[in-house]
C-alpha positions in Angstrom: 4.2 -54.0 -28.1 6.5 -51.3 -29.9 2.7 -49.3 -30.9 1.5 -49.8 -26.9 4.8 -48.3 -25.8 4.3 -45.3 -27.8 0.6 -45.2 -26.8 1.4 -45.2 -23.4 4.5 -42.3 -23.5 2.1 -40.3 -25.7 -0.7 -40.7 -22.3 2.2 -40.2 -19.9 3.3 -36.8 -21.2 0.0 -35.0 -21.8 -0.8 -36.1 -17.5 1.9 -34.7 -16.9 1.4 -31.8 -18.8 -2.8 -31.3 -18.3 -1.3 -31.6 -14.7 1.8 -28.5 -15.5 -1.0 -26.6 -15.8 -3.4 -27.3 -13.3 -0.3 -26.4 -11.0 0.3 -23.4 -11.6 -2.9 -22.6 -11.8 -3.7 -22.5 -7.8 -0.5 -21.4 -7.3 -2.5 -18.9 -4.2 -2.8 -21.5 -0.8 -7.1 -22.3 -0.1 -7.8 -20.5 3.2 -10.7 -22.4 2.7 -11.6 -20.2 6.2 -11.2 -17.4 4.4 -13.6 -17.8 0.9 -17.1 -19.4 3.2 -16.2 -15.8 5.7 -15.8 -13.7 2.1 -19.0 -15.8 0.8 -22.2 -15.6 3.5 -20.4 -11.5 4.3 -21.2 -10.6 0.1 -24.3 -12.9 0.1 -25.6 -10.3 2.6 -24.5 -7.0 0.8 -24.6 -5.8 -2.5 -21.4 -6.2 -3.4 -20.4 -3.4 -6.0 -19.9 -2.6 -9.5 -16.4 -1.1 -10.2 -18.4 2.1 -10.7 -16.1 4.9 -12.0 -13.4 2.7 -12.9 -12.1 2.4 -15.8 -13.2 -0.6 -18.1 -9.1 -0.9 -18.9 -8.3 -1.8 -15.7 -11.8 -4.2 -14.9 -10.5 -5.8 -18.3 -7.2 -6.6 -16.7 -8.5 -7.1 -13.4 -10.4 -9.4 -15.4 -7.2 -10.8 -18.1 -5.2 -12.1 -14.7 -8.0 -13.3 -12.8 -7.4 -10.5 -9.9 -9.9 -10.7 -7.1 -10.4 -7.6 -4.6 -9.2 -7.3 -1.2 -11.9 -8.6 1.1 -12.6 -6.6 4.3 -10.3 -9.2 6.5 -8.0 -8.5 4.8 -7.7 -4.7 4.3 -4.5 -3.1 5.4 -2.7 -6.1 5.0 0.9 -5.7 4.5 1.5 -6.9 1.2 4.0 -10.2 1.3 1.4 -11.6 3.3 -1.8 -10.9 0.6 -3.1 -14.1 -1.1 -1.4 -14.2 -5.0 -4.1 -13.3 -7.3 -6.0 -10.3 -5.8 -6.3 -6.4 -6.3 -5.9 -3.5 -3.4 -4.9 -0.4 -3.2 -1.9 1.6 -1.1 0.6 4.6 -0.7 3.4 4.7 -2.9 5.7 2.8 -0.2 3.4 -0.2 -1.0 3.7 -1.3 2.8 -0.4 -2.7 3.6 -2.7 -2.5 1.4 -6.0 -1.1 1.6 -9.4 -2.7 0.2 -10.9 0.9 -1.2 -9.2 3.4 -2.5 -8.4 5.9 1.2 -7.7 9.1 -0.6 -5.6 10.2 -3.9 -2.2 9.0 -2.8 -2.8 5.7 -3.2 -2.1 3.8 -6.8 -4.5 0.3 -7.3 -2.2 -2.8 -6.3 -2.0 -6.3 -8.5 -0.5 -9.3 -6.6 -1.0 -11.3 -9.8 -1.0 -15.7 -9.0 2.8 -15.3 -9.6 3.3 -13.6 -6.2 5.0 -10.0 -8.4 2.7 -7.2 -7.2 2.4 -4.4 -9.8 1.8 -0.8 -9.5 -1.3 0.0 -12.0 -1.4 3.4 -13.6 -1.7 6.3 -16.8 1.3 6.8 -18.2 2.2 9.6 -21.6 3.7 7.8 -25.0 6.7 9.4 -24.2 7.1 7.4 -20.2 6.0 4.1 -22.0 8.4 4.7 -24.3 10.9 4.0 -21.5 9.8 1.4 -19.8 10.0 -0.1 -23.3 13.0 0.6 -23.7 14.5 -0.8 -21.2 16.6 1.9 -20.6 18.1 2.4 -17.4 17.6 5.1 -14.0 14.6 7.3 -15.3 10.5 8.6 -14.2 7.7 7.5 -14.8 4.9 10.0 -14.6 2.0 8.0 -12.8 -1.8 8.7 -12.7 -5.0 7.3 -11.0 -7.3 7.6 -14.5 -6.1 8.9 -18.4 -5.7 12.1 -19.2 -4.7 13.9 -22.1 -1.1 12.3 -22.9 -1.7 10.1 -20.9 -3.6 7.5 -22.1 -1.8 4.5 -21.5 -2.3 2.1 -18.8 0.4 0.5 -17.6 1.4 -2.4 -14.9 5.1 -1.8 -14.2 6.3 -4.2 -11.7 7.0 -2.7 -7.7 10.1 -4.4 -7.7 11.8 -2.5 -10.7 11.0 0.5 -9.0 13.7 2.4 -6.8 11.8 5.3 -5.9 7.9 6.9 -5.5 7.1 10.2 -4.5 3.3 11.7 -4.9 2.3 15.1 -5.6 -1.2 16.9 -6.2 -0.7 19.3 -9.6 -4.8 21.4 -9.9 -7.1 17.5 -9.3 -4.6 15.8 -11.0 -2.4 12.9 -9.0 0.5 11.7 -10.0 3.0 9.2 -9.2 6.7 9.9 -9.8 8.5 6.4 -10.5 11.6 6.9 -10.4 13.4 2.9 -12.0 16.9 2.7 -11.4 16.7 -1.7 -13.1 15.6 -2.9 -16.9 12.0 -4.1 -15.9 11.3 -7.9 -17.6 7.5 -7.7 -18.1 5.4 -5.0 -19.3 1.8 -4.6 -20.4 -0.7 -1.7 -20.9 -3.7 -0.7 -22.9 -4.6 2.6 -24.1 -7.9 4.1 -22.4 -9.0 4.1 -26.7 -8.9 1.1 -27.8 -9.0 -1.6 -25.1 -8.8 -4.9 -25.4 -6.5 -3.5 -28.8 -2.5 -4.1 -26.9 -0.1 -2.4 -28.7 3.5 -3.1 -29.8 
């Protein structure tokens, strides 16, 4: 009798863990009509493969199971963007576009848990400030890796109190002022895809 009860408890625990895992993967609401329209639209036109997008950003999108914003979602307010999407927005991140409309827009990731991130490249010095959890500091973020700015960085939009855009020559840069100590971080060196820096 004791053995039977032990097996029953183990099976129930296993089902609970499995159920929790499945539910955590399905945090985004299923919008079947939107999925049907998107699939139908994509089948009639060729889909771009991410030409001119650095491999690190493609890998980051894949790592977090992010899909591009559809044309129907273009210009959607960030709060209404479904979880698990990426798009492009200006510093204020009020609305998210399906494509980068100009050099004044950064890539924005909205993870499955609903947290919204700025994505870009920063220097090791600026990332170090972020990793040491300093308060009241600036991070210069760029659209592509160049020179010292070779680390791919994700930073939650909620931790940035001010973002300004400026253009220096042919480089677009975003100055992010961080006042809070960030809890979430991830970045990759552009030259070492797949090797996270400690």
